[in-house]
C-alpha positions as CSV (number, residue, x, y, z in Angstrom):
1,X,27.2,-27.1,3.3
2,X,23.8,-27.7,5.0
3,X,24.7,-25.5,7.9
4,X,26.2,-22.8,5.7
5,X,23.2,-22.7,3.3
6,X,20.8,-22.7,6.2
7,X,22.5,-19.7,7.8
8,X,22.8,-17.7,4.6
9,X,19.3,-18.3,3.5
10,X,17.8,-17.5,6.9
11,X,19.9,-14.3,7.2
12,X,19.1,-13.1,3.7
13,X,15.3,-13.3,4.5
14,X,15.5,-12.2,8.1
15,X,13.7,-8.9,7.4
16,X,10.6,-10.8,6.7
17,X,8.6,-8.0,5.1
18,X,9.7,-5.4,2.5
19,X,9.1,-1.8,3.6
20,X,9.8,1.7,2.3
21,X,9.5,0.7,-1.3
22,X,10.4,3.5,-3.7
23,X,7.2,4.8,-5.4
24,X,6.4,7.7,-7.8
25,X,3.2,9.7,-7.6
26,X,1.5,11.2,-10.6
27,X,-0.9,13.8,-9.1
28,X,-3.0,15.0,-12.0
29,X,-5.4,16.7,-9.6
30,X,-3.2,18.9,-7.4
31,X,-5.9,19.6,-4.8
32,X,-5.9,19.4,-1.1
33,X,-7.6,16.0,-1.2
34,X,-5.0,14.6,-3.6
35,X,-2.2,16.0,-1.5
36,X,-3.8,14.3,1.6
37,X,-3.7,11.0,-0.3
38,X,0.0,11.5,-1.2
39,X,0.8,12.4,2.4
40,X,-1.0,9.3,3.7
41,X,0.7,7.0,1.1
42,X,4.1,8.3,2.2
43,X,3.2,7.7,5.9
44,X,2.5,4.0,5.3
45,X,5.4,1.7,6.3
46,X,5.0,0.0,2.9
47,X,5.9,3.0,0.6
48,X,8.3,5.8,0.3
49,X,7.2,8.4,-2.1
50,X,10.6,9.3,-3.8
51,X,9.4,11.0,-6.9
52,X,6.5,13.3,-7.9
53,X,6.1,13.3,-11.7
54,X,4.1,15.4,-14.0
55,X,2.7,12.5,-16.1
56,X,2.6,8.8,-16.3
57,X,5.3,8.7,-19.0
58,X,7.9,10.2,-16.7
59,X,6.9,7.7,-13.9
60,X,7.2,4.8,-16.4
61,X,10.7,5.9,-17.4
62,X,11.7,5.9,-13.7
63,X,10.3,2.4,-13.4
64,X,12.2,1.1,-16.4
65,X,15.4,2.8,-15.0
66,X,14.9,0.7,-11.8
67,X,14.6,3.8,-9.7
68,X,11.1,3.0,-8.4
69,X,9.0,-0.2,-8.0
70,X,5.6,1.3,-8.2
71,X,3.5,4.2,-9.5
72,X,0.4,5.8,-7.9
73,X,-1.8,7.9,-10.3
74,X,-4.4,10.3,-8.9
75,X,-6.7,11.3,-11.7
76,X,-7.7,14.9,-12.7
77,X,-11.3,14.6,-11.4
78,X,-10.4,13.1,-8.1
79,X,-11.6,15.8,-5.7
80,X,-14.6,16.8,-8.0
81,X,-15.9,13.2,-7.7
82,X,-15.5,13.2,-4.0
83,X,-17.6,16.4,-3.6
84,X,-20.2,15.1,-6.0
85,X,-20.6,11.9,-3.9
86,X,-19.3,9.7,-6.7
87,X,-16.7,7.0,-6.3
88,X,-13.2,8.5,-6.8
89,X,-10.3,6.1,-7.6
90,X,-6.6,6.1,-7.4
91,X,-4.6,3.7,-9.6
92,X,-1.7,1.7,-8.2
93,X,0.9,0.1,-10.5
94,X,3.3,-2.3,-8.8
95,X,6.3,-4.3,-9.9
96,X,4.9,-7.8,-10.1
97,X,8.3,-9.5,-10.6
98,X,8.7,-9.6,-6.8
99,X,5.5,-10.7,-5.1
100,X,6.5,-9.2,-1.8
101,X,6.9,-5.7,-3.4
102,X,3.7,-6.1,-5.4
103,X,1.8,-7.1,-2.3
104,X,3.1,-4.3,-0.1
105,X,2.4,-1.5,-2.7
106,X,-1.2,-2.7,-3.3
107,X,-1.9,-3.3,0.4
108,X,-0.6,0.2,1.2
109,X,-2.7,1.8,-1.5
110,X,-5.8,-0.2,-0.3
111,X,-5.2,0.9,3.3
112,X,-5.0,4.5,2.3
113,X,-8.0,4.2,0.1
114,X,-10.0,2.7,2.9
115,X,-8.9,5.3,5.4
116,X,-9.7,8.2,3.1
117,X,-13.1,6.7,2.3
118,X,-13.9,6.3,6.0
119,X,-12.8,9.9,6.7
120,X,-15.1,11.2,3.9
121,X,-18.0,9.1,5.1
122,X,-17.6,10.1,8.7
123,X,-17.5,13.8,7.6
124,X,-20.7,13.5,5.6
125,X,-22.5,11.7,8.5
126,X,-21.3,14.4,11.0
127,X,-22.6,17.1,8.6
128,X,-26.0,15.4,8.8
129,X,-26.0,15.9,12.6
130,X,-24.6,12.7,13.9
131,X,-22.0,12.8,16.7
132,X,-18.5,11.5,16.0
133,X,-18.9,8.1,17.7
134,X,-22.2,7.4,16.0
135,X,-20.8,8.5,12.6
136,X,-17.8,6.1,13.0
137,X,-20.2,3.2,13.9
138,X,-22.4,3.9,10.9
139,X,-19.5,4.3,8.5
140,X,-18.0,1.0,9.6
141,X,-20.9,-1.3,10.7
142,X,-18.6,-4.3,10.4
143,X,-15.0,-4.3,11.1
144,X,-12.5,-6.9,10.0
145,X,-9.7,-8.3,12.2
146,X,-7.1,-10.1,10.1
147,X,-5.2,-13.1,11.6
148,X,-2.7,-15.0,9.4
149,X,-2.9,-18.6,10.6
150,X,0.1,-20.1,8.8
151,X,2.2,-17.0,8.3
152,X,1.7,-14.7,11.3
153,X,4.5,-12.3,10.3
154,X,3.2,-12.1,6.8
155,X,6.7,-12.5,5.6
156,X,8.8,-14.7,3.4
157,X,11.2,-16.2,6.0
158,X,8.7,-17.7,8.3
159,X,6.6,-19.0,5.4
160,X,9.1,-20.5,3.0
161,X,12.3,-21.1,5.1
162,X,11.2,-24.3,6.8
163,X,10.6,-26.0,3.4
164,X,13.8,-24.5,2.0
165,X,15.8,-25.9,5.0
166,X,14.3,-29.3,4.5
167,X,15.3,-29.2,0.8
168,X,18.9,-28.1,1.8
169,X,19.2,-31.0,4.3
170,X,17.9,-33.5,1.7
């Protein structure tokens, strides 16, 4: 039984990280900037944009029908705020019953938000006469390198399986 359980548990969590999570997008803006955000979200390994809905109510119904695990809402004033130099925001809703799904959707949305913000800032700095390299350096004066000490794969199997195997053996 110990060998059997160890093999089954290890195999079931061998993928480590959940990717291509089904997500719906509610694009209330419909501009080039919002379409760029949707394209970037779909390009992340974390998300797969499977539905484009007209309103949040439709996306909520898809969530309760278990067709999606997250919803991204782009507000009506998204591009207008960007052009005014104000902070524009997208809203990410994620299924919190599975922490790996929740983490992946929010990290994908944060990654796209950061990339879009850097792109906008670099564009503004270049319009002021800075060259590309100087604009990149000014927009990101400090960069972060992430290193997971106790969970390098950032996955479930390498984090939890050693403890689970010890409990099975016990």
